[in-house]
C-alpha positions in Angstrom: -138.7 63.5 6.0 -136.9 66.9 5.8 -139.7 69.2 5.6 -141.6 67.9 8.6 -141.5 69.2 12.1 -139.4 66.7 13.9 -140.5 66.1 17.4 -137.9 64.2 19.6 -139.6 62.0 22.2 -137.2 61.4 25.5 -134.5 63.9 26.8 -132.0 61.1 27.8 -128.9 60.3 25.9 -130.2 58.9 23.0 -132.8 62.0 22.7 -130.5 64.4 23.5 -127.9 63.0 20.8 -130.7 63.4 17.9 -131.5 66.4 18.8 -128.8 67.6 19.1 -127.3 66.3 15.5 -130.6 67.2 14.1 -129.3 71.0 14.8 -125.9 71.1 13.6 -127.4 69.6 10.2 -129.3 72.9 10.0 -132.6 71.4 10.6 -135.2 74.3 12.4 -138.6 73.5 14.0 -137.0 70.8 16.3 -138.7 69.6 19.4 -137.4 67.8 22.3 -139.3 66.8 24.7 -139.8 64.7 27.4 -142.3 63.9 30.6 -140.2 64.4 33.2 -136.7 66.5 33.2 -133.5 66.2 31.0 -132.0 62.6 32.1 -134.6 62.2 34.9 -134.6 58.3 33.3 -132.4 55.6 32.8 -129.4 58.1 31.7 -129.5 59.6 35.3 -128.7 56.6 36.9 -126.2 54.7 34.6 -122.9 54.0 35.4 -121.2 55.7 33.0 -119.2 53.5 31.5 -117.9 53.9 27.8 -116.0 51.1 25.9 -115.8 49.8 22.5 -114.9 46.3 23.6 -118.0 44.3 22.7 -118.9 40.5 21.3 -120.1 41.5 18.0 -118.6 43.6 15.0 -122.2 45.4 14.4 -122.0 46.5 18.3 -118.1 47.2 17.9 -118.5 49.5 15.2 -121.5 51.9 16.6 -119.1 52.4 19.9 -115.6 53.2 17.7 -118.4 55.7 16.3 -119.1 57.1 19.3 -115.5 57.6 21.2 -114.0 60.2 19.5 -117.0 62.2 20.0 -116.5 61.4 24.0 -112.8 62.2 23.5 -113.6 65.7 22.4 -115.9 66.3 25.2 -113.5 65.3 27.6 -113.3 66.3 31.2 -115.7 66.9 33.4 -118.2 64.7 31.0 -115.7 62.1 29.4 -112.5 60.7 31.4 -110.5 58.1 29.0 -108.6 56.2 31.7 -109.2 52.8 30.1 -111.9 49.6 30.6 -110.1 46.4 32.5 -111.8 43.2 31.9 -109.9 40.4 34.2 -110.2 36.9 33.7 -110.0 34.1 36.8 -110.6 31.1 35.1 -109.4 29.0 31.8 -112.9 30.0 30.1 -112.9 33.2 30.8 -109.3 33.9 29.7 -110.1 32.0 26.5 -114.0 34.3 25.9 -111.5 37.6 26.6 -108.6 36.5 23.6 -111.3 35.4 21.5 -113.3 39.2 21.6 -110.0 40.6 21.3 -108.9 39.0 18.8 -112.7 40.3 17.1 -111.8 43.5 18.8 -107.9 43.8 17.1 -109.6 42.8 13.7 -111.6 46.0 13.6 -108.7 48.5 14.5 -109.5 48.8 18.7 -106.5 48.7 20.7 -106.6 45.8 23.0 -103.5 44.6 24.5 -103.2 42.0 27.0 -102.0 43.7 30.3 -100.7 42.8 34.1 -103.4 43.8 36.1 -101.5 44.5 38.8 -100.7 48.3 37.4 -103.6 49.2 39.2 -102.7 49.5 42.7 -104.5 48.2 45.2 -106.2 45.8 43.0 -106.0 41.8 43.9 -104.8 40.1 41.4 -103.2 36.8 43.0 -106.1 34.6 41.0 -106.3 36.6 37.8 -105.3 34.4 34.6 -105.0 37.2 32.2 -106.6 40.4 31.5 -107.1 43.2 28.7 -107.4 46.5 28.4 -108.6 49.3 25.8 -106.8 52.5 27.2 -109.5 54.5 24.5 -112.2 53.4 26.7 -112.9 55.2 29.8 -115.9 56.4 32.2 -118.3 59.6 32.0 -121.1 61.9 33.7 -124.3 60.6 31.9 -126.3 63.3 32.7 -124.2 65.9 32.8 -123.2 64.7 29.0 -127.1 64.4 28.1 -127.9 68.4 29.1 -124.9 69.5 27.9 -125.4 68.1 24.3 -129.1 69.5 25.1 -128.0 72.9 26.2 -126.1 72.7 23.0 -129.0 71.7 20.8 -131.2 74.9 22.7 -128.6 77.5 22.0 -128.7 75.9 18.0 -132.2 76.6 17.7 -133.9 73.1 19.4 -137.1 73.7 21.3 -136.8 71.9 25.1 -140.1 71.2 26.6 -140.1 69.4 30.0 -142.8 67.9 31.6 -144.5 67.8 28.2 -146.2 64.4 26.8 -145.0 64.0 22.8 -148.0 62.8 21.5 -149.7 66.4 22.9 -147.6 68.1 20.2 -148.3 68.3 16.7 -144.9 66.6 15.0 -145.0 65.5 11.4 -142.3 62.7 12.3 -142.3 61.3 16.2 -138.6 60.1 16.9 -139.3 57.7 20.3 -136.5 57.5 22.4 -138.1 57.0 25.2 -136.1 53.8 26.5 -138.5 50.8 28.1 -141.1 53.0 27.6 -141.2 53.7 23.7 -143.2 50.2 24.2 -146.1 51.6 25.7 -146.0 54.4 22.5 -145.5 51.4 19.6 -146.8 47.9 21.4 -145.0 46.1 18.4 -141.7 47.0 19.8 -140.1 43.5 21.9 -138.6 46.1 24.6 -139.2 45.3 28.0 -137.9 46.8 31.4 -134.7 45.1 32.9 -134.1 46.2 36.9 -130.5 46.8 37.4 -129.0 48.2 40.4 -125.9 50.4 41.6 -124.2 51.2 44.5 -121.4 54.3 45.1 -119.3 53.7 48.0 -116.8 56.0 49.7 -115.0 58.3 50.4 -112.1 55.7 49.8 -108.6 57.2 50.2 -106.0 56.8 47.4 -108.1 56.1 44.6 -106.0 57.0 41.4 -107.2 59.8 39.0 -106.4 57.0 36.0 -108.0 54.2 37.8 -109.7 52.3 34.6 -113.2 50.7 34.9 -112.6 47.1 36.3 -114.4 44.3 35.3 -114.7 40.8 36.1 -115.2 38.4 33.2 -116.2 35.3 35.0 -118.7 36.8 37.5 -119.8 40.6 35.7 -118.9 42.6 38.7 -117.6 45.5 37.7 -116.4 49.0 39.8 -115.3 52.5 38.8 -114.3 55.6 40.5 -116.4 58.4 40.6 -114.8 61.3 42.4 -113.7 59.8 45.8 -116.4 56.9 46.1 -116.5 53.6 43.8 -119.6 53.0 41.7 -120.0 49.0 41.6 -122.5 47.2 39.8 -122.6 43.5 38.2 -125.7 41.0 36.5 -127.8 39.7 39.0 -128.1 36.1 39.1 -132.0 36.1 38.8 -133.1 38.5 36.2 -135.9 41.3 37.4 -138.3 41.7 34.3 -140.2 44.7 36.2 -140.4 48.4 35.7 -140.0 48.6 39.3 -136.6 50.4 40.6 -136.6 48.7 43.9 -133.6 48.7 45.8 -132.5 44.7 47.1 -130.4 45.2 50.3 -129.1 41.6 49.8 -127.3 42.6 46.6 -126.1 45.6 47.8 -124.0 43.6 50.6 -123.4 41.3 47.8 -121.4 43.8 45.9 -119.7 45.0 48.6 -118.3 41.4 49.6 -117.0 41.6 46.1 -115.4 44.8 46.2 -113.9 43.8 49.5 -112.0 40.8 47.6 -111.2 42.3 44.7 -110.1 46.1 45.9 -109.5 45.3 49.6 -108.6 49.2 50.0 -112.5 49.7 50.1 -113.3 47.1 52.6 -114.6 49.0 55.0 -116.0 51.8 52.9 -119.5 53.2 53.9 -122.6 52.8 51.2 -123.1 56.5 50.1 -126.2 55.4 48.2 -127.5 53.0 46.1 -130.5 52.9 43.6 -132.1 50.8 40.6 -132.6 52.1 37.1 -134.2 50.4 34.1 -132.1 48.7 31.2 -134.6 48.5 27.8 -134.0 45.2 26.4 -134.9 43.7 23.2 -134.2 40.1 22.5 -130.9 40.3 21.3 -129.7 43.1 23.2 -129.4 44.8 20.3 -131.2 48.6 19.7 -134.1 49.3 17.4 -133.5 51.7 15.1 -135.8 52.9 12.6 -138.3 53.7 10.6 -142.2 52.7 12.2 -144.5 53.7 8.9 -144.2 57.1 7.8 -144.7 59.6 10.4 -142.9 57.9 13.3 -139.7 56.8 13.9 -137.8 54.6 16.8 -134.2 54.7 18.4 -134.8 52.3 21.4 -133.6 49.2 22.8 -130.1 49.9 23.4 -129.7 46.9 26.8 -127.7 49.2 28.9 -125.1 50.5 26.1 -127.5 53.7 25.1 -125.3 56.2 26.5 -122.0 55.4 25.3 -123.6 54.5 22.2 -125.3 57.8 21.7 -123.0 59.9 19.8 -123.1 57.9 17.0 -126.6 56.9 17.0 -127.7 60.8 17.1 -125.6 61.7 14.3 -126.5 58.8 11.7 -130.2 59.3 12.8 -130.5 62.6 12.5 -128.8 62.2 8.9 -131.3 59.7 7.8 -134.5 61.9 9.2 -132.9 64.5 7.1 -132.9 62.2 4.1 -129.2 62.2 3.6 -127.3 58.9 3.6 -126.2 57.7 7.5 -122.5 57.8 7.9 -122.8 54.9 10.0 -125.3 51.7 8.5 -128.4 51.2 10.9 -129.3 48.2 8.6 -128.8 45.9 11.0 -130.7 47.2 13.7 -134.1 47.5 11.7 -137.2 45.8 13.7 -137.9 43.5 10.6 -134.9 41.6 11.9 -137.2 40.4 14.4 -139.5 38.5 11.2 -136.8 36.0 10.4 -133.6 34.9 11.7 -131.4 37.9 11.2 -130.7 38.2 14.9 -126.8 38.5 16.2 -126.9 38.5 19.8 -124.6 40.7 22.0 -123.3 38.6 24.6 -121.5 41.1 26.3 -124.2 42.8 28.5 -123.1 44.1 31.7 
């Protein structure tokens, strides 16, 4: 593949990282294109969490391989404030501890902690909590644009508002999120609507406030400047490509925030928006060749941004005929032909 022109379709976090890492390896004639603008799709609407706390070893390792890159990016792109999971039931606490054992066994520094260390957080119903202080929060569109800037400086041609199918490509790398299945219908990827809400300003927010996640409800929130960004896994999945805001869900997360973080109880809504997860049947990405002249990196099920550094590097290496520094075999499309499915349970 190394001697053929590489065209990367999709200038979100995954496509940007692939193009950037290809350029780092010295390839020439690479094109990164998008039918919209850079980071105009799911990356531009993301929560911005970066965590290593997953429920399967494969996803933990993928996140581990990305965290150093985010740490090197640093502010304003990434803030290493930690990811705090708290449990309000015995069942939830058991899940936290079971996952923490898996994660620590893989080298992730997860520790049990008193959730009351987060000033203002309601904890009288919290039975236990864990945190990984290496994790944190990021600005996904800003980070993606920075990678595109670096890629362009290294010779990658960036073409916005361009359909990759109109270009002459030796290898077409499909990193178009849920729309990847429109290009290759054999991909079992479908869009899931997810909704986020920013409220604020909120006085007295700590610069070191971690991402806070309720294990038992999936409600979670993070600081974004003087505001808080809220989300949770909706009770009824909306399988659609229509990015529509449900006002009832806005009220729901505001009520949840008022309970869990009373200092923000009266904070007004700054904005609410909907975006799309590119879901696979097992919530793991599909990464690998599609015949001789195409390659896919899609289906990240809401985790694409946080996994993009490791994916970008490994995909670039494989495209250029090198041995990937990260094992991509568990993510091949062929796994859906048999019983080789490893479901990720922690999809927020």
